[in-house]
A tleap script that builds the chain and sets N, CA, C and O, in Angstrom:
source leaprc.protein.ff14SB
mol = sequence {
  NMET ASN ARG LYS THR ILE GLY PHE GLY SER
  TYR LEU ARG GLU LYS ARG THR ALA LYS GLY
  TYR ASN LEU ARG LYS PHE ALA GLN LEU VAL
  GLY VAL SER ALA THR TYR LEU SER GLN ILE
  GLU GLN GLU GLN VAL MET THR PRO THR ALA
  ASP ARG ILE LYS ARG MET ALA GLU ILE LEU
  GLY GLU ASN ALA ASP GLU LEU THR ALA LEU
  ALA GLY ARG LEU PRO ASP ASP LEU MET ALA
  ILE ILE MET GLU HIE PRO THR GLU LEU PRO
  GLU LEU VAL ARG GLU ALA GLY LYS LEU SER
  ASP GLU GLN LEU ARG LYS VAL ARG MET GLN
  ILE ARG ARG ILE GLN GLU GLN ALA CSER
}
set mol.1.N position { 7.524 -3.961 11.419 }
set mol.1.CA position { 6.440 -3.796 11.980 }
set mol.1.C position { 5.822 -4.668 12.421 }
set mol.1.O position { 6.355 -5.716 12.056 }
set mol.2.N position { 4.680 -4.919 13.224 }
set mol.2.CA position { 4.218 -5.969 13.592 }
set mol.2.C position { 2.899 -5.883 12.421 }
set mol.2.O position { 2.327 -4.883 11.987 }
set mol.3.N position { 2.731 -6.983 12.185 }
set mol.3.CA position { 1.072 -7.058 11.440 }
set mol.3.C position { 0.039 -6.862 11.906 }
set mol.3.O position { -0.859 -6.271 11.306 }
set mol.4.N position { -0.076 -7.415 13.333 }
set mol.4.CA position { -1.277 -6.948 14.005 }
set mol.4.C position { -1.571 -5.776 14.638 }
set mol.4.O position { -2.639 -5.388 15.111 }
set mol.5.N position { -0.579 -5.298 14.594 }
set mol.5.CA position { -0.867 -3.672 14.949 }
set mol.5.C position { -0.914 -2.603 14.031 }
set mol.5.O position { -0.940 -1.419 14.367 }
set mol.6.N position { -0.926 -3.012 12.891 }
set mol.6.CA position { -1.011 -2.090 11.659 }
set mol.6.C position { -2.396 -2.610 10.463 }
set mol.6.O position { -2.808 -3.758 10.623 }
set mol.7.N position { -2.831 -2.042 9.709 }
set mol.7.CA position { -3.610 -2.227 8.725 }
set mol.7.C position { -3.367 -2.960 7.728 }
set mol.7.O position { -2.159 -3.103 7.537 }
set mol.8.N position { -4.328 -3.719 6.689 }
set mol.8.CA position { -3.538 -3.846 5.869 }
set mol.8.C position { -2.795 -3.097 4.514 }
set mol.8.O position { -1.917 -3.473 3.737 }
set mol.9.N position { -3.480 -2.037 4.619 }
set mol.9.CA position { -2.861 -1.033 3.479 }
set mol.9.C position { -1.346 -0.566 3.531 }
set mol.9.O position { -0.425 -0.545 2.716 }
set mol.10.N position { -1.519 -0.174 4.960 }
set mol.10.CA position { 0.040 0.479 5.573 }
set mol.10.C position { 1.022 -0.555 5.566 }
set mol.10.O position { 2.179 -0.253 5.274 }
set mol.11.N position { 0.676 -1.926 5.893 }
set mol.11.CA position { 1.674 -3.110 5.794 }
set mol.11.C position { 1.969 -3.284 4.598 }
set mol.11.O position { 3.182 -3.247 4.390 }
set mol.12.N position { 1.045 -3.540 3.331 }
set mol.12.CA position { 1.306 -3.419 1.834 }
set mol.12.C position { 2.309 -2.276 1.268 }
set mol.12.O position { 3.336 -2.390 0.598 }
set mol.13.N position { 1.543 -0.959 1.856 }
set mol.13.CA position { 2.770 0.295 1.427 }
set mol.13.C position { 4.186 -0.271 2.099 }
set mol.13.O position { 5.116 -0.353 1.297 }
set mol.14.N position { 4.401 -0.578 3.149 }
set mol.14.CA position { 5.458 -0.767 4.041 }
set mol.14.C position { 6.514 -1.704 3.078 }
set mol.14.O position { 7.560 -1.263 2.602 }
set mol.15.N position { 6.092 -2.850 2.929 }
set mol.15.CA position { 6.753 -3.962 1.543 }
set mol.15.C position { 7.148 -3.424 0.666 }
set mol.15.O position { 8.324 -3.344 0.310 }
set mol.16.N position { 5.976 -2.854 0.054 }
set mol.16.CA position { 6.277 -2.587 -1.364 }
set mol.16.C position { 7.234 -1.698 -1.358 }
set mol.16.O position { 8.312 -2.042 -1.844 }
set mol.17.N position { 7.115 -0.601 -0.916 }
set mol.17.CA position { 8.537 0.372 -0.659 }
set mol.17.C position { 9.620 -0.096 -0.161 }
set mol.17.O position { 10.593 0.638 -0.333 }
set mol.18.N position { 9.858 -1.317 0.548 }
set mol.18.CA position { 10.703 -1.842 0.789 }
set mol.18.C position { 11.731 -2.829 -0.245 }
set mol.18.O position { 12.939 -3.005 -0.402 }
set mol.19.N position { 10.488 -3.320 -0.804 }
set mol.19.CA position { 11.194 -3.979 -2.444 }
set mol.19.C position { 11.495 -3.275 -3.084 }
set mol.19.O position { 12.320 -3.730 -3.875 }
set mol.20.N position { 11.156 -1.735 -3.307 }
set mol.20.CA position { 11.588 -0.714 -4.087 }
set mol.20.C position { 10.894 -0.546 -5.259 }
set mol.20.O position { 11.475 -0.087 -6.243 }
set mol.21.N position { 9.534 -0.904 -5.304 }
set mol.21.CA position { 8.380 -1.149 -6.140 }
set mol.21.C position { 7.734 0.531 -5.966 }
set mol.21.O position { 7.177 0.864 -4.920 }
set mol.22.N position { 7.879 1.365 -6.979 }
set mol.22.CA position { 6.914 2.354 -7.040 }
set mol.22.C position { 5.357 2.053 -7.468 }
set mol.22.O position { 5.094 1.346 -8.440 }
set mol.23.N position { 4.469 2.590 -6.740 }
set mol.23.CA position { 3.137 2.534 -6.696 }
set mol.23.C position { 2.602 2.105 -8.306 }
set mol.23.O position { 1.587 1.412 -8.362 }
set mol.24.N position { 3.276 2.513 -9.608 }
set mol.24.CA position { 2.536 2.396 -10.715 }
set mol.24.C position { 3.169 1.294 -11.317 }
set mol.24.O position { 2.642 0.655 -12.228 }
set mol.25.N position { 4.457 1.005 -10.770 }
set mol.25.CA position { 5.087 -0.169 -11.052 }
set mol.25.C position { 4.207 -1.520 -10.277 }
set mol.25.O position { 3.734 -2.507 -10.841 }
set mol.26.N position { 4.189 -1.268 -9.204 }
set mol.26.CA position { 3.453 -2.429 -8.423 }
set mol.26.C position { 2.112 -2.808 -8.932 }
set mol.26.O position { 1.788 -3.959 -9.224 }
set mol.27.N position { 1.297 -1.673 -9.024 }
set mol.27.CA position { 0.072 -1.402 -9.736 }
set mol.27.C position { -0.412 -2.568 -10.975 }
set mol.27.O position { -1.248 -3.458 -11.129 }
set mol.28.N position { 0.629 -1.959 -11.662 }
set mol.28.CA position { 0.646 -3.146 -13.090 }
set mol.28.C position { 1.319 -4.167 -13.036 }
set mol.28.O position { 0.997 -4.908 -13.965 }
set mol.29.N position { 2.422 -4.765 -12.157 }
set mol.29.CA position { 2.610 -6.284 -11.873 }
set mol.29.C position { 1.074 -6.827 -11.257 }
set mol.29.O position { 0.558 -7.835 -11.740 }
set mol.30.N position { 0.521 -6.185 -10.336 }
set mol.30.CA position { -0.765 -7.116 -9.886 }
set mol.30.C position { -1.961 -7.071 -10.606 }
set mol.30.O position { -2.855 -7.896 -10.421 }
set mol.31.N position { -2.050 -5.974 -11.581 }
set mol.31.CA position { -3.218 -6.060 -12.656 }
set mol.31.C position { -3.951 -4.779 -12.095 }
set mol.31.O position { -4.688 -4.384 -12.999 }
set mol.32.N position { -4.050 -4.047 -11.104 }
set mol.32.CA position { -4.772 -3.163 -10.754 }
set mol.32.C position { -4.153 -1.781 -11.354 }
set mol.32.O position { -3.094 -1.822 -11.981 }
set mol.33.N position { -4.884 -0.490 -11.132 }
set mol.33.CA position { -4.620 0.514 -11.148 }
set mol.33.C position { -3.912 1.175 -10.146 }
set mol.33.O position { -3.766 0.779 -8.990 }
set mol.34.N position { -3.428 2.320 -10.702 }
set mol.34.CA position { -2.404 2.571 -9.483 }
set mol.34.C position { -3.173 3.793 -8.552 }
set mol.34.O position { -2.749 4.227 -7.481 }
set mol.35.N position { -4.383 4.214 -9.238 }
set mol.35.CA position { -4.851 4.737 -8.101 }
set mol.35.C position { -6.380 3.902 -7.337 }
set mol.35.O position { -7.230 4.372 -6.581 }
set mol.36.N position { -6.277 2.932 -7.754 }
set mol.36.CA position { -6.682 1.593 -6.644 }
set mol.36.C position { -6.210 1.216 -5.851 }
set mol.36.O position { -6.634 1.011 -4.713 }
set mol.37.N position { -4.612 0.936 -6.568 }
set mol.37.CA position { -3.652 0.438 -5.304 }
set mol.37.C position { -3.349 1.839 -3.907 }
set mol.37.O position { -2.947 1.684 -2.754 }
set mol.38.N position { -3.721 3.058 -4.605 }
set mol.38.CA position { -3.319 4.185 -3.398 }
set mol.38.C position { -4.369 3.848 -2.559 }
set mol.38.O position { -4.167 3.521 -1.390 }
set mol.39.N position { -5.592 3.904 -3.106 }
set mol.39.CA position { -6.743 3.782 -2.151 }
set mol.39.C position { -6.813 2.621 -1.068 }
set mol.39.O position { -7.399 2.565 0.013 }
set mol.40.N position { -6.009 1.716 -1.741 }
set mol.40.CA position { -6.119 0.045 -0.947 }
set mol.40.C position { -5.165 0.757 -0.022 }
set mol.40.O position { -5.619 1.188 1.038 }
set mol.41.N position { -3.866 0.927 -0.316 }
set mol.41.CA position { -3.025 1.417 1.056 }
set mol.41.C position { -3.349 2.304 1.674 }
set mol.41.O position { -2.859 2.434 2.796 }
set mol.42.N position { -4.165 3.121 1.252 }
set mol.42.CA position { -4.796 4.530 2.438 }
set mol.42.C position { -6.279 3.978 3.154 }
set mol.42.O position { -7.163 4.647 3.689 }
set mol.43.N position { -6.167 2.233 2.905 }
set mol.43.CA position { -7.695 1.999 3.333 }
set mol.43.C position { -8.631 2.827 3.503 }
set mol.43.O position { -9.129 3.359 4.495 }
set mol.44.N position { -8.885 2.890 1.967 }
set mol.44.CA position { -10.275 3.777 1.749 }
set mol.44.C position { -11.315 3.124 0.960 }
set mol.44.O position { -12.427 3.598 0.724 }
set mol.45.N position { -10.776 1.782 0.496 }
set mol.45.CA position { -11.788 0.637 0.029 }
set mol.45.C position { -11.359 -0.156 0.660 }
set mol.45.O position { -10.450 -0.111 1.489 }
set mol.46.N position { -12.288 -1.356 0.152 }
set mol.46.CA position { -12.559 -2.664 0.837 }
set mol.46.C position { -11.089 -3.576 0.621 }
set mol.46.O position { -10.440 -3.168 -0.343 }
set mol.47.N position { -10.593 -4.504 1.214 }
set mol.47.CA position { -9.491 -5.195 0.927 }
set mol.47.C position { -9.632 -5.739 -0.224 }
set mol.47.O position { -10.807 -5.917 -0.546 }
set mol.48.N position { -8.457 -6.233 -1.330 }
set mol.48.CA position { -8.762 -6.617 -2.690 }
set mol.48.C position { -9.361 -8.443 -2.460 }
set mol.48.O position { -9.446 -8.978 -1.355 }
set mol.49.N position { -9.549 -8.811 -3.181 }
set mol.49.CA position { -10.259 -10.607 -3.339 }
set mol.49.C position { -8.782 -11.135 -2.788 }
set mol.49.O position { -7.681 -10.603 -2.930 }
set mol.50.N position { -9.186 -12.516 -2.029 }
set mol.50.CA position { -7.751 -13.382 -1.895 }
set mol.50.C position { -6.832 -13.623 -2.869 }
set mol.50.O position { -5.605 -13.656 -2.777 }
set mol.51.N position { -7.660 -13.816 -3.969 }
set mol.51.CA position { -6.533 -14.139 -5.348 }
set mol.51.C position { -5.842 -13.066 -5.736 }
set mol.51.O position { -4.733 -13.317 -6.209 }
set mol.52.N position { -6.222 -11.732 -5.668 }
set mol.52.CA position { -5.566 -10.443 -6.382 }
set mol.52.C position { -4.320 -10.611 -5.022 }
set mol.52.O position { -3.113 -10.581 -5.264 }
set mol.53.N position { -4.901 -10.789 -3.575 }
set mol.53.CA position { -4.003 -10.803 -2.369 }
set mol.53.C position { -2.646 -11.651 -2.453 }
set mol.53.O position { -1.495 -11.324 -2.166 }
set mol.54.N position { -3.122 -12.739 -2.898 }
set mol.54.CA position { -2.152 -13.790 -3.414 }
set mol.54.C position { -1.136 -13.569 -3.956 }
set mol.54.O position { -0.008 -13.812 -3.526 }
set mol.55.N position { -1.571 -12.847 -5.446 }
set mol.55.CA position { -0.687 -11.850 -6.479 }
set mol.55.C position { 0.645 -11.318 -5.778 }
set mol.55.O position { 1.837 -11.603 -5.893 }
set mol.56.N position { -0.161 -10.329 -4.921 }
set mol.56.CA position { 0.640 -9.140 -3.975 }
set mol.56.C position { 1.631 -10.146 -3.334 }
set mol.56.O position { 2.721 -10.334 -3.874 }
set mol.57.N position { 1.387 -10.603 -2.536 }
set mol.57.CA position { 2.091 -11.936 -1.810 }
set mol.57.C position { 3.506 -12.300 -2.388 }
set mol.57.O position { 4.637 -12.049 -1.973 }
set mol.58.N position { 2.993 -13.058 -3.623 }
set mol.58.CA position { 4.064 -13.394 -4.656 }
set mol.58.C position { 5.147 -12.478 -5.192 }
set mol.58.O position { 6.297 -12.841 -5.438 }
set mol.59.N position { 4.590 -11.064 -5.371 }
set mol.59.CA position { 5.357 -10.334 -5.938 }
set mol.59.C position { 6.317 -9.935 -4.869 }
set mol.59.O position { 7.543 -9.935 -4.975 }
set mol.60.N position { 5.436 -9.508 -3.563 }
set mol.60.CA position { 6.241 -9.387 -2.409 }
set mol.60.C position { 7.172 -10.240 -1.629 }
set mol.60.O position { 7.804 -9.821 -0.660 }
set mol.61.N position { 7.249 -11.767 -2.204 }
set mol.61.CA position { 7.759 -12.276 -1.604 }
set mol.61.C position { 7.366 -13.024 0.357 }
set mol.61.O position { 8.057 -13.707 1.114 }
set mol.62.N position { 6.140 -12.504 0.475 }
set mol.62.CA position { 5.529 -12.351 1.320 }
set mol.62.C position { 4.593 -14.157 1.678 }
set mol.62.O position { 4.715 -15.027 0.816 }
set mol.63.N position { 4.015 -14.366 2.567 }
set mol.63.CA position { 3.360 -15.540 2.798 }
set mol.63.C position { 1.998 -15.532 2.449 }
set mol.63.O position { 1.367 -15.395 3.496 }
set mol.64.N position { 1.316 -15.604 1.584 }
set mol.64.CA position { 0.138 -15.600 0.815 }
set mol.64.C position { -1.268 -15.392 1.882 }
set mol.64.O position { -2.196 -14.583 1.919 }
set mol.65.N position { -0.772 -16.849 2.878 }
set mol.65.CA position { -1.834 -16.855 3.690 }
set mol.65.C position { -1.932 -15.978 4.818 }
set mol.65.O position { -3.087 -15.893 5.236 }
set mol.66.N position { -0.986 -15.219 5.516 }
set mol.66.CA position { -0.721 -14.507 6.236 }
set mol.66.C position { -1.196 -12.959 5.836 }
set mol.66.O position { -1.865 -12.208 6.545 }
set mol.67.N position { -0.748 -12.730 4.710 }
set mol.67.CA position { -1.382 -11.024 3.892 }
set mol.67.C position { -2.627 -11.546 3.748 }
set mol.67.O position { -3.385 -10.587 3.892 }
set mol.68.N position { -3.283 -12.552 3.541 }
set mol.68.CA position { -4.639 -12.770 3.181 }
set mol.68.C position { -5.697 -12.444 4.762 }
set mol.68.O position { -6.750 -11.812 4.848 }
set mol.69.N position { -4.952 -13.114 5.781 }
set mol.69.CA position { -5.320 -13.166 6.795 }
set mol.69.C position { -5.356 -11.523 7.345 }
set mol.69.O position { -6.299 -10.996 7.935 }
set mol.70.N position { -4.458 -11.082 7.089 }
set mol.70.CA position { -4.287 -9.475 7.677 }
set mol.70.C position { -5.471 -8.713 7.071 }
set mol.70.O position { -6.143 -7.921 7.732 }
set mol.71.N position { -5.667 -8.963 5.918 }
set mol.71.CA position { -6.634 -8.279 4.918 }
set mol.71.C position { -8.107 -8.395 5.341 }
set mol.71.O position { -8.992 -7.618 4.982 }
set mol.72.N position { -8.307 -9.756 6.370 }
set mol.72.CA position { -9.486 -10.137 6.774 }
set mol.72.C position { -10.302 -10.963 5.742 }
set mol.72.O position { -11.530 -10.976 5.667 }
set mol.73.N position { -9.668 -11.463 5.171 }
set mol.73.CA position { -10.111 -12.447 3.858 }
set mol.73.C position { -9.670 -13.986 4.294 }
set mol.73.O position { -8.943 -14.205 5.263 }
set mol.74.N position { -10.272 -15.126 3.350 }
set mol.74.CA position { -9.969 -16.371 3.677 }
set mol.74.C position { -9.424 -16.609 2.443 }
set mol.74.O position { -9.897 -15.976 1.499 }
set mol.75.N position { -8.434 -17.468 2.221 }
set mol.75.CA position { -8.557 -17.864 1.099 }
set mol.75.C position { -9.269 -18.722 0.590 }
set mol.75.O position { -9.910 -19.510 1.285 }
set mol.76.N position { -9.297 -18.735 -0.973 }
set mol.76.CA position { -10.795 -19.450 -1.805 }
set mol.76.C position { -10.732 -21.204 -1.306 }
set mol.76.O position { -11.560 -22.040 -0.943 }
set mol.77.N position { -8.758 -21.154 -1.608 }
set mol.77.CA position { -8.840 -22.837 -0.974 }
set mol.77.C position { -9.626 -23.066 0.053 }
set mol.77.O position { -10.531 -23.889 -0.085 }
set mol.78.N position { -9.487 -22.538 1.016 }
set mol.78.CA position { -10.063 -22.733 2.343 }
set mol.78.C position { -11.566 -22.791 2.401 }
set mol.78.O position { -12.199 -23.630 3.043 }
set mol.79.N position { -12.160 -21.667 1.555 }
set mol.79.CA position { -13.708 -21.775 1.888 }
set mol.79.C position { -14.444 -22.962 1.180 }
set mol.79.O position { -15.584 -23.395 1.348 }
set mol.80.N position { -13.519 -23.322 0.402 }
set mol.80.CA position { -13.856 -24.640 -0.549 }
set mol.80.C position { -14.076 -25.572 0.374 }
set mol.80.O position { -15.176 -26.033 0.678 }
set mol.81.N position { -12.886 -25.894 0.890 }
set mol.81.CA position { -12.797 -27.061 2.006 }
set mol.81.C position { -13.663 -26.932 2.824 }
set mol.81.O position { -14.376 -27.935 2.842 }
set mol.82.N position { -14.010 -26.070 3.628 }
set mol.82.CA position { -14.939 -25.702 4.423 }
set mol.82.C position { -16.223 -26.112 3.577 }
set mol.82.O position { -16.719 -27.237 3.638 }
set mol.83.N position { -16.551 -25.414 3.040 }
set mol.83.CA position { -17.877 -25.960 2.365 }
set mol.83.C position { -18.414 -27.426 2.349 }
set mol.83.O position { -19.530 -27.863 2.631 }
set mol.84.N position { -17.292 -28.038 1.939 }
set mol.84.CA position { -17.207 -29.615 1.882 }
set mol.84.C position { -17.349 -30.266 3.081 }
set mol.84.O position { -17.631 -31.458 3.200 }
set mol.85.N position { -17.148 -29.455 4.001 }
set mol.85.CA position { -17.328 -30.069 5.753 }
set mol.85.C position { -17.933 -29.072 6.437 }
set mol.85.O position { -17.160 -28.653 7.299 }
set mol.86.N position { -18.874 -28.557 6.438 }
set mol.86.CA position { -19.511 -27.480 7.294 }
set mol.86.C position { -19.730 -27.216 8.708 }
set mol.86.O position { -19.745 -26.124 9.277 }
set mol.87.N position { -19.926 -28.589 9.276 }
set mol.87.CA position { -19.927 -28.618 10.647 }
set mol.87.C position { -18.554 -28.946 11.276 }
set mol.87.O position { -18.104 -28.327 12.241 }
set mol.88.N position { -17.854 -30.076 10.592 }
set mol.88.CA position { -16.734 -30.607 11.489 }
set mol.88.C position { -15.625 -29.758 11.278 }
set mol.88.O position { -14.938 -29.776 12.299 }
set mol.89.N position { -15.009 -28.821 10.174 }
set mol.89.CA position { -14.028 -28.224 10.281 }
set mol.89.C position { -14.367 -26.843 11.021 }
set mol.89.O position { -13.590 -26.175 11.705 }
set mol.90.N position { -15.345 -26.646 10.805 }
set mol.90.CA position { -15.209 -24.742 11.754 }
set mol.90.C position { -14.842 -25.052 13.340 }
set mol.90.O position { -14.094 -24.441 14.103 }
set mol.91.N position { -15.877 -26.562 13.602 }
set mol.91.CA position { -15.616 -26.908 15.120 }
set mol.91.C position { -13.706 -27.263 15.323 }
set mol.91.O position { -13.034 -27.006 16.322 }
set mol.92.N position { -13.324 -27.779 14.283 }
set mol.92.CA position { -12.047 -28.210 14.593 }
set mol.92.C position { -11.196 -27.023 14.537 }
set mol.92.O position { -10.123 -26.972 15.138 }
set mol.93.N position { -11.637 -26.107 13.854 }
set mol.93.CA position { -10.923 -24.602 13.569 }
set mol.93.C position { -10.795 -23.912 14.893 }
set mol.93.O position { -9.717 -23.632 15.418 }
set mol.94.N position { -11.843 -23.689 15.334 }
set mol.94.CA position { -12.400 -23.165 17.503 }
set mol.94.C position { -11.597 -23.958 17.886 }
set mol.94.O position { -10.754 -23.336 18.533 }
set mol.95.N position { -11.353 -25.081 17.855 }
set mol.95.CA position { -10.524 -26.073 18.927 }
set mol.95.C position { -9.473 -26.135 18.182 }
set mol.95.O position { -9.320 -27.244 18.693 }
set mol.96.N position { -8.805 -26.061 17.644 }
set mol.96.CA position { -7.385 -25.903 16.971 }
set mol.96.C position { -7.074 -24.369 17.537 }
set mol.96.O position { -5.989 -24.232 18.101 }
set mol.97.N position { -7.933 -23.216 17.432 }
set mol.97.CA position { -7.694 -21.724 18.073 }
set mol.97.C position { -7.232 -21.714 19.159 }
set mol.97.O position { -6.875 -20.640 19.643 }
set mol.98.N position { -7.088 -23.033 19.940 }
set mol.98.CA position { -6.947 -22.854 21.918 }
set mol.98.C position { -5.491 -23.204 21.676 }
set mol.98.O position { -4.725 -22.748 22.525 }
set mol.99.N position { -4.938 -23.926 20.685 }
set mol.99.CA position { -3.752 -24.520 20.753 }
set mol.99.C position { -2.772 -23.438 20.706 }
set mol.99.O position { -3.089 -22.346 20.236 }
set mol.100.N position { -1.477 -23.694 21.212 }
set mol.100.CA position { -0.147 -23.098 20.547 }
set mol.100.C position { 0.386 -23.021 19.033 }
set mol.100.O position { -0.334 -23.304 18.076 }
set mol.101.N position { 1.418 -22.701 18.945 }
set mol.101.CA position { 1.971 -22.646 17.419 }
set mol.101.C position { 2.692 -24.063 17.374 }
set mol.101.O position { 2.648 -24.828 16.411 }
set mol.102.N position { 3.302 -24.268 18.463 }
set mol.102.CA position { 4.082 -25.761 18.777 }
set mol.102.C position { 2.690 -26.693 18.519 }
set mol.102.O position { 2.551 -27.160 17.388 }
set mol.103.N position { 1.808 -26.931 19.391 }
set mol.103.CA position { 0.859 -27.567 19.567 }
set mol.103.C position { -0.022 -27.725 17.971 }
set mol.103.O position { -0.557 -28.748 17.544 }
set mol.104.N position { 0.038 -26.525 17.381 }
set mol.104.CA position { -0.721 -27.082 15.920 }
set mol.104.C position { 0.287 -27.465 15.088 }
set mol.104.O position { -0.028 -28.197 14.150 }
set mol.105.N position { 1.334 -27.166 15.204 }
set mol.105.CA position { 2.490 -28.081 14.419 }
set mol.105.C position { 2.429 -29.534 14.770 }
set mol.105.O position { 2.636 -30.226 13.773 }
set mol.106.N position { 2.186 -30.305 15.990 }
set mol.106.CA position { 2.024 -31.251 16.298 }
set mol.106.C position { 0.772 -31.893 15.550 }
set mol.106.O position { 0.845 -32.868 14.801 }
set mol.107.N position { -0.483 -31.137 15.895 }
set mol.107.CA position { -1.369 -31.863 15.374 }
set mol.107.C position { -1.542 -32.091 13.375 }
set mol.107.O position { -1.966 -33.010 12.675 }
set mol.108.N position { -1.095 -31.039 13.150 }
set mol.108.CA position { -0.990 -30.836 11.717 }
set mol.108.C position { -0.106 -31.975 11.133 }
set mol.108.O position { -0.294 -32.485 10.029 }
set mol.109.N position { 1.146 -32.404 12.240 }
set mol.109.CA position { 1.875 -33.869 11.754 }
set mol.109.C position { 1.027 -35.091 11.768 }
set mol.109.O position { 1.001 -35.949 10.886 }
set mol.110.N position { 0.256 -35.072 12.997 }
set mol.110.CA position { -0.375 -36.133 13.164 }
set mol.110.C position { -1.495 -36.304 11.841 }
set mol.110.O position { -1.693 -37.346 11.216 }
set mol.111.N position { -2.169 -34.954 11.606 }
set mol.111.CA position { -3.147 -35.502 10.129 }
set mol.111.C position { -1.995 -35.713 9.267 }
set mol.111.O position { -1.999 -36.870 8.849 }
set mol.112.N position { -1.008 -35.028 8.844 }
set mol.112.CA position { -0.429 -35.950 7.638 }
set mol.112.C position { 0.055 -37.721 7.935 }
set mol.112.O position { 0.261 -38.575 7.073 }
set mol.113.N position { 0.122 -37.841 9.147 }
set mol.113.CA position { 0.471 -39.131 9.346 }
set mol.113.C position { -1.000 -40.133 9.500 }
set mol.113.O position { -0.959 -41.299 9.894 }
set mol.114.N position { -2.063 -39.531 9.169 }
set mol.114.CA position { -3.078 -40.075 8.873 }
set mol.114.C position { -3.256 -40.088 7.455 }
set mol.114.O position { -3.513 -41.097 6.798 }
set mol.115.N position { -3.172 -39.416 7.196 }
set mol.115.CA position { -3.378 -39.123 5.475 }
set mol.115.C position { -2.373 -40.603 4.898 }
set mol.115.O position { -2.874 -41.554 4.297 }
set mol.116.N position { -1.310 -40.514 5.159 }
set mol.116.CA position { -0.376 -41.004 4.597 }
set mol.116.C position { -0.950 -42.907 4.993 }
set mol.116.O position { -0.778 -43.810 4.174 }
set mol.117.N position { -1.503 -43.088 6.159 }
set mol.117.CA position { -1.916 -44.597 6.459 }
set mol.117.C position { -3.136 -44.537 5.815 }
set mol.117.O position { -3.640 -45.646 5.994 }
set mol.118.N position { -3.830 -43.906 5.214 }
set mol.118.CA position { -5.063 -43.622 4.279 }
set mol.118.C position { -4.694 -44.057 3.031 }
set mol.118.O position { -5.446 -44.827 2.433 }
set mol.119.N position { -3.538 -43.649 2.477 }
set mol.119.CA position { -3.188 -44.056 1.630 }
set mol.119.C position { -2.596 -45.425 0.573 }
set mol.119.O position { -2.258 -45.205 -0.590 }
savepdb mol mol.pdb
quit
């Protein structure tokens, strides 16, 4: 199923059941109540914290950043980085948002080269 066409809760339920976890077992592994997890999957409550989503992604073998984005959250480490550079990073992200995935990969590799040269 396309992640962009379904909500976080539906996607989470799909992945959980595909991995063979029942609601109670998955909730226990994540550290939440089965009732709360059910409410998340039915999209009756706000999405969980980025940290909790990361735990869900680990259990399901999913990409934590993708699952966090689907939930409409920002990973905690990115928020801290943005706060260190509150002007330049948002502008960089806005500009990067206009690029293709291939162009973004090239930019990321260039950034790594710059970091290596600075070390």
